[in-house]
C-alpha positions in Angstrom: 80.7 125.7 111.7 79.5 128.7 109.7 76.7 130.8 110.9 75.5 134.3 111.9 74.5 135.0 115.5 71.9 137.8 115.4 71.6 139.7 118.7 68.5 141.8 117.9 68.1 144.2 120.9 70.4 142.0 123.0 74.2 142.0 123.1 77.1 139.6 123.4 79.2 140.7 126.4 82.9 139.7 126.4 84.4 139.6 129.9 87.7 141.3 130.7 89.7 138.5 129.2 87.2 137.3 126.6 87.9 137.1 122.9 85.7 136.7 119.8 86.7 134.9 116.7 84.8 135.7 113.5 85.2 134.9 109.8 83.5 136.3 106.6 80.8 133.7 107.0 80.6 133.3 110.8 80.1 136.4 112.8 77.9 138.4 115.2 75.3 140.6 113.6 74.2 143.2 116.1 75.8 144.2 119.4 79.0 143.1 121.0 80.3 144.9 124.2 83.6 144.7 126.1 84.9 146.6 129.1 88.7 146.8 129.5 90.9 148.9 131.9 93.1 150.8 129.5 96.6 152.1 130.2 99.0 153.4 127.6 99.3 149.9 126.0 97.4 148.9 122.9 94.2 147.0 123.4 92.0 145.1 120.9 89.0 144.7 123.2 88.9 140.9 122.6 89.3 141.1 118.8 86.1 143.0 118.2 87.6 144.9 115.3 88.8 148.0 117.2 92.3 148.7 118.5 92.8 151.5 120.9 96.2 152.9 121.9 96.2 155.7 124.4 99.0 158.3 124.0 97.8 161.0 126.5 95.9 160.4 129.7 95.1 156.8 130.6 91.4 156.2 129.8 90.9 153.8 132.7 87.9 151.5 132.6 86.5 151.8 129.0 83.4 150.3 127.5 83.3 149.6 123.8 80.0 148.7 122.1 80.2 147.5 118.5 77.1 147.4 116.4 77.0 145.7 113.0 74.2 145.7 110.5 73.2 149.5 110.7 74.8 152.2 108.6 75.3 155.7 110.1 74.3 158.7 108.1 77.3 160.8 107.1 75.5 163.7 105.4 75.1 164.6 101.7 73.2 161.3 101.2 76.2 159.2 102.1 76.3 156.3 104.6 78.9 154.3 106.4 79.9 150.7 106.3 77.6 148.5 108.4 79.8 148.6 111.5 80.2 151.3 114.2 81.6 151.6 117.6 80.7 153.6 120.7 83.7 154.2 123.0 83.0 155.3 126.6 86.1 155.9 128.7 86.1 156.7 132.4 88.6 159.5 131.9 87.3 162.0 129.3 89.9 164.8 129.3 93.5 164.8 128.2 92.9 161.9 125.9 95.0 161.4 122.8 94.8 158.1 121.1 95.4 156.1 118.0 92.2 154.2 117.0 91.8 151.8 114.2 89.0 149.5 113.2 88.3 146.6 110.8 85.2 145.3 109.3 83.9 142.3 107.4 84.0 143.2 103.7 81.8 140.2 102.8 78.9 141.5 104.9 79.5 145.2 105.9 80.6 147.2 102.9 77.0 148.5 102.4 77.6 148.9 98.6 80.7 151.0 99.1 84.0 150.5 97.4 86.5 149.1 99.8 89.3 151.2 98.3 
């Protein structure tokens, strides 16, 4: 079934093993949060659209909050896609990581060219 779950000021919380499955027409608009204990292995935080692979210190318990529907100002009159992430690791020094994210081009491009 297609549909958009709008969280408003609330958030969807994925437990330590929870996953989310979204499509271009069925997704969460608003806040999704997941806490995972990170080692040096890659972690997708329950398919929230962010993959984190630590290469330095192990981040330990890490909270990721995804927000969709709000663009961040980038300066010079530019704005971002309508998806952003706040990453809060327990260990905050010695970190070196590869981070990648995806977004829903049908709903989050914010008038930007995907290329």
